[in-house]
C-alpha positions in Angstrom: -27.6 -58.0 -7.7 -25.9 -61.0 -5.9 -24.7 -60.6 -2.4 -20.9 -60.1 -2.0 -19.0 -63.0 -0.6 -17.5 -62.6 2.8 -13.9 -63.6 3.3 -12.5 -65.5 6.2 -10.0 -63.8 8.5 -7.3 -66.0 7.0 -8.3 -64.8 3.5 -8.3 -61.2 4.6 -4.8 -61.5 6.1 -3.6 -63.2 2.9 -5.2 -60.4 0.8 -3.4 -57.7 2.9 -0.1 -59.5 2.7 -0.3 -60.0 -1.1 -1.5 -56.4 -1.7 1.5 -55.1 0.3 3.8 -57.1 -2.0 2.3 -55.3 -5.0 0.1 -58.1 -6.3 -3.0 -56.9 -8.1 -6.6 -57.4 -6.8 -7.3 -59.5 -9.9 -4.4 -61.9 -9.2 -5.3 -62.1 -5.5 -8.9 -62.9 -6.5 -7.7 -65.7 -8.7 -5.5 -67.1 -6.0 -8.4 -67.1 -3.5 -11.1 -68.1 -6.0 -13.1 -64.9 -5.4 -14.1 -62.0 -7.6 -11.8 -59.0 -8.0 -14.4 -56.7 -6.7 -14.6 -58.7 -3.4 -10.8 -58.3 -3.0 -11.1 -54.6 -3.8 -14.0 -54.1 -1.3 -12.1 -55.8 1.4 -8.9 -53.8 0.7 -11.0 -50.6 0.9 -12.5 -51.6 4.2 -9.1 -52.4 5.6 -7.8 -49.0 4.5 -10.8 -47.2 6.1 -10.2 -49.2 9.3 -6.5 -48.3 9.2 -5.3 -51.8 8.8 -2.2 -52.8 6.9 0.2 -55.7 6.7 1.9 -56.6 9.0 -0.7 -55.8 11.5 0.0 -52.1 11.7 -2.8 -49.7 12.7 -3.0 -46.0 12.1 -2.6 -43.9 15.3 -5.8 -42.5 16.8 
């Protein structure tokens, strides 16, 4: 199984922004030139970390 590609911070912010606009993981992946699964994994990680666009964090 190949290693998953890491996204840059700029790509992660772009992903969060586009996902908040309702754009699908497949479309975001095409825009960034990465696999849909990479986008989905990063969105899941952001959700677990309590991150959302624009820079809102869940209260602790």
